[in-house]
VOLUM-264131 format. One record per residue (C-alpha): x, y, z; residue in one letter. Coordinates in steps of 0.001 Angstrom, whole numbers. Each point is the difference from the previous one (the first is absolute). Layout:
N
         X         Y         Z   resn
         X         Y         Z      A
...
# end
This chain:
495
         X         Y         Z   resn
    -77941    -24088    141897      M
     -3264     -1663      -749      A
      -323     -2022     -3274      Q
     -2681      1345     -2247      A
     -3115     -2438      -754      E
      -185     -1742     -3252      A
     -2891      1576     -2149      P
     -2663     -2316         0      Q
     -1662     -1418     -3195      P
     -3032      1555     -1230      P
     -3240     -1857       738      T
     -2343     -1556     -2454      S
     -2587      2477       579      T
      2602      2750      -556      Q
      1275     -1265     -3118      L
     -3679       -91     -1604      L
     -1188      3574       416      Q
     -2785       983     -2227      P
       660      2538     -2659      E
     -2589      2770      -240      A
       104       163     -3881      N
      1885     -2826     -1172      R
      -950       713     -3885      W
      2662      3161       219      R
      2726     -1956      1482      L
      1751       647     -3518      M
      -132      3814       233      E
      3111       781      1679      P
      1818     -1746     -2612      L
     -1392      2172     -2636      G
     -2937     -1953     -1208      S
     -3656      1559       645      G
      1122      3620      1100      I
     -2747      2602      -847      T
      2580      2140     -2221      G
       925     -3071     -1958      R
     -3376     -1783      -318      S
     -2810      2121     -2156      P
     -3082     -2061      -717      L
       823      -616     -3646      Y
      3454     -1468       688      D
      -315     -3844     -1114      P
      2617      -849      2156      Y
       166      1668      3480      S
     -2716     -1294      2645      P
     -3327      1926         2      N
     -3243      -437      1307      V
     -1680        -7     -3006      L
      1955     -3130     -1199      K
     -1014     -1998      3069      G
      3495       255      1480      D
     -1498      1821      3101      Y
     -3183      -589      1966      P
     -2617      2773      -495      I
     -1109      -740      3527      F
      1333     -2148      3078      G
      2356     -2704      -908      D
     -1768     -2593     -2347      K
     -2348      2294     -2252      Y
      1486       720     -3178      F
     -1194      1730     -3028      G
      1278        28     -3830      A
      -826      1814     -3181      I
      1305      -875     -3110      T
     -1014      1972     -3204      A
       779     -1182     -3664      V
      -485      2140     -3341      L
        28     -2170     -3049      D
       -83      2025     -3439      A
       -55     -1928     -3313      V
      -163      1060     -3564      A
      -432     -2679     -2584      D
      -353       329     -3783      F
      -757     -3015     -2074      K
     -1307      -727     -3335      R
     -2876     -2539         6      N
      -447     -3203     -2093      L
     -2045      1086     -3111      D
     -3248     -1938      -597      Y
     -1827      2973     -1458      F
      1204       941     -3391      T
      -462     -3551     -1075      T
     -3736        24       787      D
       412     -2948      2102      R
     -2015      1795      2943      I
     -1771      3284      -306      R
     -2429       233      2871      N
      2620      1156      2437      V
      2020      3412       -66      P
      3574      -543      -833      Y
      3088      2156       380      H
      3067      -425     -1669      E
      2238      1633      2898      H
      -503       373      3659      N
      1623      2329      2443      L
      -645      -993      3375      L
       708      2350      3125      G
      -555     -1321      3623      Q
       695      1344      3475      F
      -619     -2032      2860      T
       677      1113      3847      A
      -425     -2107      2983      T
       251       811      3650      A
       463     -2938      2706      A
      -850       977      3230      F
       722     -2625      2431      E
      -105      -299      4125      I
      1179     -2930      1763      S
       477     -1404      3534      H
      3267     -2134      1032      G
      3535      -245      1242      D
       915      -324     -3688      T
      3808       -73       799      V
      -590     -3585      1566      F
     -2922     -1475     -1153      Q
     -2637       538     -2588      P
     -2859      2613       488      Q
     -2917      -856      1818      D
     -2481      1737     -2130      W
       126      2407     -2988      R
     -2558      2189     -1915      V
       692      1201     -3599      R
     -1750      2315     -2242      L
      1374       918     -3557      T
     -2377      2513     -2027      P
       994       172     -3709      I
      -577      2717     -2528      I
       437      -966     -3749      R
      -533      2699     -2757      W
       287     -1961     -3616      R
      -441      1341     -3487      C
        48     -2235     -3074      G
      -393     -3554      -260      D
     -3214     -1139      1084      Q
      -600     -3212     -1757      N
      2986      -125     -2328      A
     -2547      1303     -2445      I
     -1190      3188      1069      D
      1246      3058      2082      Q
     -1436       876      3468      G
      1371      2404      2662      C
     -1188       439      3853      G
      1218      -266      3337      E
      -897     -2573      2817      D
       218        38      3819      I
        14     -3411      1594      R
      1384     -2136      2701      M
      2852     -2028      -803      L
       489     -1524      3424      E
     -2336       -25      3133      A
       994     -2901      2506      F
       785      -896      3419      G
      2430     -2666      1544      D
       -11     -1694      3280      V
      2687     -2448      1381      K
     -1757     -3172       915      L
      2821     -1659      1695      F
      3846      -720        25      E
      1852     -3240      -189      V
      3606      -805      1599      G
      2672      2374      1002      N
       381      1707     -3503      N
     -3275      1635       217      F
     -1507     -1834     -2837      D
     -3495      1567      -289      A
     -3083      -909     -1724      T
     -2115      3160      -931      T
     -3643       481     -1110      A
      -881      2950     -2875      R
     -3498      1115      -832      L
      -496      2736     -2585      G
       834      1241     -3360      L
      3467     -1445      -549      Q
      2793      -805     -2682      I
       692     -3677      -312      F
      1979     -2101     -2506      N
      -323     -3574       172      A
      3086     -1029     -1474      D
      3400      1390      -769      F
      -802      1242     -3264      F
     -3659      1281      -276      G
      -761     -3015     -2336      L
     -3336      -918      1547      I
     -1466      2816      2243      Y
      1622      3049       820      N
     -2373      2827       885      D
     -1352      2744      2467      V
     -3285     -1515      1555      Q
     -2032        41      3220      P
       522     -3394      2002      G
      1309     -1691      2958      A
      3227     -1524       771      R
      1924     -1994      2180      V
      4002      -283      -297      F
      2474     -1460      2087      S
      4022      -292       264      E
      1534     -2959      1215      L
      3565     -1381       547      G
      1599      3101       629      R
     -1744      1411     -3171      N
       937     -2732     -2321      Q
     -3602     -1087      -580      F
     -2772      2632      -830      K
     -3654     -1075      -224      A
     -3363      1773     -1466      N
     -3404      -867       193      I
     -2030      2505     -1505      A
     -3291       736     -1640      Y
     -1147      3028     -2197      F
     -3272      1150     -1243      D
      1299      1863     -3365      R
     -1362      3348     -1065      L
      -671      1450     -3391      N
      2377      1944     -1755      K
      -526      3703     -1188      E
       771      -291     -3821      K
      1786      3523      -240      L
      2175      -171      3062      S
        48     -3490       521      A
      -455       692      3743      L
     -2570     -2094      2325      N
     -3750      1182      -141      E
     -2273      -630      2843      W
     -1814     -2958     -1769      K
       214     -3452       504      R
      1301     -2187     -3087      R
     -1857     -3176      1681      E
      3511     -1516      -275      D
      1603     -1427      2923      A
      4035     -1287       395      V
      1028     -2531      2550      V
      3876      -311       614      V
      2089     -2311      1790      A
      3910      -140      -255      N
      3155      -643      1804      V
      3283      1560      -600      E
      2940     -2020       788      W
      3370      1946      -110      D
      3204     -1521      -473      D
     -1274     -3156     -1266      F
      2358     -2854      -208      L
      2849      2550      -859      V
       579      3614      1430      P
     -1495      2722     -2020      G
     -2589     -2059     -1879      F
     -3719       527       956      N
     -3256     -1797      -951      V
     -3568       896       360      L
     -2606     -2704      -675      P
     -3564      1347      -237      A
     -3765      -851       -51      F
     -1917      2718     -1772      V
     -4023      -468      -509      A
     -2005      2423     -2040      N
     -3636       147       248      F
     -2000      2461     -2455      D
     -3897       146       192      D
      -315      3075     -2316      K
     -1463     -2145     -3019      L
     -2779     -2411        20      A
      2231     -3026       327      K
      2687       861      2924      H
      3649      -831      -675      L
      1738     -2395      2313      E
      3876        10      -551      A
      2471     -1575      2315      Y
      3611       565      -517      Y
      2808     -2155      1386      V
      4156       612      -505      G
      2701      1788      1237      A
      2575      2660      -856      T
      3634        35       851      A
      2678      2936       168      T
      3585       176      1158      G
      3414     -1071     -1071      R
      1681     -3259      -760      L
      3559       614       422      G
       792      3095     -1990      R
     -2902      -434     -2391      V
     -3301      1763      1169      N
     -3240     -2055     -1023      V
     -3683       877      -207      N
     -2604     -2720      -597      G
     -3862      -637       190      A
     -2143     -2806      -516      G
     -3893        82       230      Y
     -2985     -2396     -1022      Y
     -3607      1333       200      V
     -3147     -2266       -69      F
     -3835       497       710      G
     -2802      1145     -2363      G
      -221      3564     -1916      T
     -2777      2464        80      A
     -2377       351     -2983      D
      2536      2626     -1833      N
      1382     -2757     -2249      T
      -432       -43     -3929      P
     -2813     -2658       632      T
     -1824      2108      2771      K
       301     -3173      1934      Q
      1716     -1007      3175      R
      3465     -2150      -775      E
      2191     -2274      2110      Q
      3364      1866       711      I
      3498     -1736      -363      S
      2709      2242      -927      A
      3718       883      1177      W
      3013      2558      -254      M
      3432      -257       448      G
      2668      2792       415      L
      3906      -486        18      A
      2608      2875       403      Q
      3608      -135       249      V
      2168      3161       995      L
      3845       -14       -35      Y
      1804      2825      1807      P
      3235      1229     -1636      I
      1410      2986      2166      S
     -2231      2878     -1077      Y
     -1845     -1855     -2817      F
     -2635     -2836       477      T
     -1310     -2083     -3214      P
     -3400     -1621       433      R
     -2052     -2553     -2045      L
     -3945      -753       796      A
     -2277     -2437     -1520      L
     -3723        99       829      L
     -2510     -2238     -1311      Y
     -3847       196       575      A
     -2188     -3054     -1313      S
     -2544       665     -2795      P
     -3615     -1301      -464      D
       115     -2079     -3263      E
     -3561      -406      -674      D
     -2493      2781      1156      P
     -3070     -2197      -283      R
      1126     -3188      1641      D
     -1365      1068      3434      R
      3645       -20      1358      K
      1725      3243       914      A
      4012      -848      -235      H
      1089      3819      -317      G
      1755      1461      3121      F
     -1134      3080      1471      D
       529      1665      3427      S
     -2561      1436      2480      A
      1862      3501      -442      F
      3716       -11      -716      D
      2208      3157        43      N
      3530     -1259     -1357      V
      3180      1460      -890      N
      1200     -1830     -2927      F
      2061       587     -3181      G
       871      3568       988      G
     -2944      1030      1955      G
     -1117      3638      -123      Q
      2354       247     -3121      F
     -1776     -2712     -1972      S
     -2617       400     -2459      Y
     -1181     -3467         6      L
        38      -830      3609      F
      -411      3422      1503      G
     -2878      1663     -2289      E
     -3524      -977      -350      K
      -567     -1388     -3473      I
     -3374       314     -1376      Q
     -1967     -1295     -2895      L
     -3024      1806      -325      G
     -1925      -558      3106      A
      2106     -3057       988      T
      2951        28      2099      T
      2771     -2320     -1175      V
      2670       903      2509      F
      -823      1862      3114      R
      2493      2672       970      G
      2974     -1713      2206      N
     -1362     -3521      -870      S
      1601     -3174     -1695      V
     -3293     -1812      -724      F
     -1898       682     -3376      P
     -3323      -906      1905      S
     -2293      2255     -2296      L
     -1471      1585      2946      R
       143      3507      1593      G
       931      1024      3590      A
     -3551      -395      1264      N
      -954     -2910     -1848      A
       -98     -3615      1436      T
      3046     -2166      -782      S
      -313     -1793     -3513      Q
      1687     -3328      -255      F
      -998      -334     -3771      V
      3029      1868     -1591      N
      2982      -491     -2259      P
      2863      -303      2945      G
      3608      1393      -403      L
      3471      -773      -524      L
      2404      2594       545      A
      3794       198        64      V
      1655      3086      1526      N
      3822       799      -326      A
      1204      2815      1986      G
      2626      1952      2131      A
       471      2228      2603      D
      3052      2219       365      A
      1027      2257      2880      A
      1583      2966     -2234      L
       832      1832      3444      T
     -1152      -208      3462      A
     -2817      2470     -1013      K
      -942     -1370     -3313      L
     -1284     -3494     -1170      V
      -954     -1008     -3619      A
     -2011     -2751     -1115      S
      -595     -1641     -3333      V
     -2378     -3036      -901      D
     -1092     -1829     -3267      V
     -3298     -1848        -3      N
     -1309     -2573     -2197      Y
     -3582     -1122       219      A
     -2423     -2327     -1769      Q
     -3385     -1480       931      F
        -7     -3579       689      N
     -3356      -908     -1666      N
     -2179      2870     -1801      T
     -3211     -2160      -463      S
     -1619      2465      2732      S
      1369      3069     -1863      V
     -1217     -1475     -3256      Q
     -3377        41      1440      L
       196      3336      1578      L
       944      1788     -3254      V
     -2071     -2461     -2437      K
      2945      -855     -2051      R
       922     -3658     -1223      P
      3621       400       901      H
      2017      2193      2374      V
      3827      -600       338      A
      1518      -522      3319      Q
      2934      2414      -274      Y
      -956      3188      1955      I
      3387      1890      -628      G
      3294      1024      1223      T
       689      2790      2477      E
      3101      2299       969      V
      -143      2048      3160      N
      2239      1759      2177      G
       206      2772      2658      G
      2165      1544      2638      I
      -782       508      3802      T
      1628      2992      1480      Y
       579       535      3750      K
      1637      3593       380      P
       369      -541      3827      F
       712     -3624       244      L
     -3509      -606      2097      N
     -3414      -786      -920      E
      -979      3482       769      Q
       122      1390     -3862      V
        44     -2711     -2718      I
        -3      1107     -3956      L
     -1100     -2654     -2462      F
       318       494     -3818      V
      -669     -2318     -2700      G
     -1886     -1852     -2718      G
      -395     -2735     -2417      G
      -908     -1020     -3478      V
     -2421     -2981      -800      L
       609     -1296     -3726      V
     -3393     -2142      -381      P
       104     -3426     -1740      G
     -2695     -1851     -2031      Q
     -2206      -800      2755      G
      -595      3768       882      I
      -528       764     -3840      H
     -2579     -2923       149      D
     -1614      1579      2871      M
       290      3750      -680      F
       191        55     -3462      G
      3332      1861      -134      G
      3487      -572      1369      D
      1504      3480        50      A
      2536       366      3038      P
     -1044      1667      3032      V
      1945      1606      2747      Y
        32      1842      3298      K
      1925      2362      1935      L
      -200       573      3850      L
      1282      2553      2586      V
      -791      -536      3404      R
       923      1544      3419      T
      -574     -1249      3265      V
       412      2245      3151      L
      -298     -1791      3536      T
       269      1577      3391      F
# end
């Protein structure tokens, strides 16, 4: 009887047979089957989320739609009944309603499972309807249709076996120069080259932005140049010295030619975030130098020399996280000495002291036609959103004590107490034409809840508010010190 031949091992060519549609390899296991994958499903793969190619095997499309609805009711600080300022309208209360809808359309090319995209084009139109607070002093309603993002990416080259890529981006784009949005955090047209190195441990950016004006009612970009340029160079170093601790040194230059004497402001500093053992820490320090525009009280150019610092610690205890933060911005001590020591940003957009639930740091605080605090800002620079940075200002000392608590898997509560004071009020005294203005701004208590009913980012509900008890400094500036408050309800839906 003849002996059967032993089976031969498959050749390397037989082992590496191409898969006709490798993007659907998981479908036999129950993922991606047509009957279980409707287009609105946030979990199962579908072509609208870029899980499958729209044609070929390297051309992908993706759509992201967001609806953001906000209702905000507040009591304004009173400067009218005391006869302090009577040439501008004043409303004791404001009810603001705002609906914002965005739809991001993206097409890209590349084998993104294994390496970064070869190129990408992204367009994000935005529609905003807003009725209520126009300048924190008067009512206004209207809708605005703009373009939030419009940019293209192209991969320039890769380094090493880990596909560390260098990419160029051109167009209208979102960019934050540091971890917390303290110096520049905006959506503006520009050019940017960014790299990943060392298995993504290092991330570098070089960027230039030619800023557009903000429409007063919607706060969206107008197609009108501000004659304001921002240059950024930064490097993020993850796992700096210890795992989980990241630093981001940065250089930011701001050139504003809107006024007769143009602004030249140069920022050098760094931000840090991460954990040291069990403690989570955040920190920032920046120094700015250069020359002001002629928007100073003397209407002359002044030499800039100012600084700011931020420190925050968080200590997680099971589902409860207490936190403590301190922020300091240097003041100008003499508005007439031709030296500008009050710290100001190019365009900050910060979440501090309760963020959207805070009256002091979340709302625009207006004194007649002068903006004391811009919304989502921590610097009392005495200028509006479209105005040139102003380095003759009172500076700020803010102390925040707060806590976050995960009540359930779906519900998170937060509470914050803020103490704030001006560091020097000589510039404010000149503004309000009073011989003395106290430093104490006031104390605020705010809080809110964040509810995610489906345990994801598709539906998020925010409800909260805050009460500010003004101090003597507000009384001296506004003429009254009655408590003010805000209530906020917000819903964010994402596809």
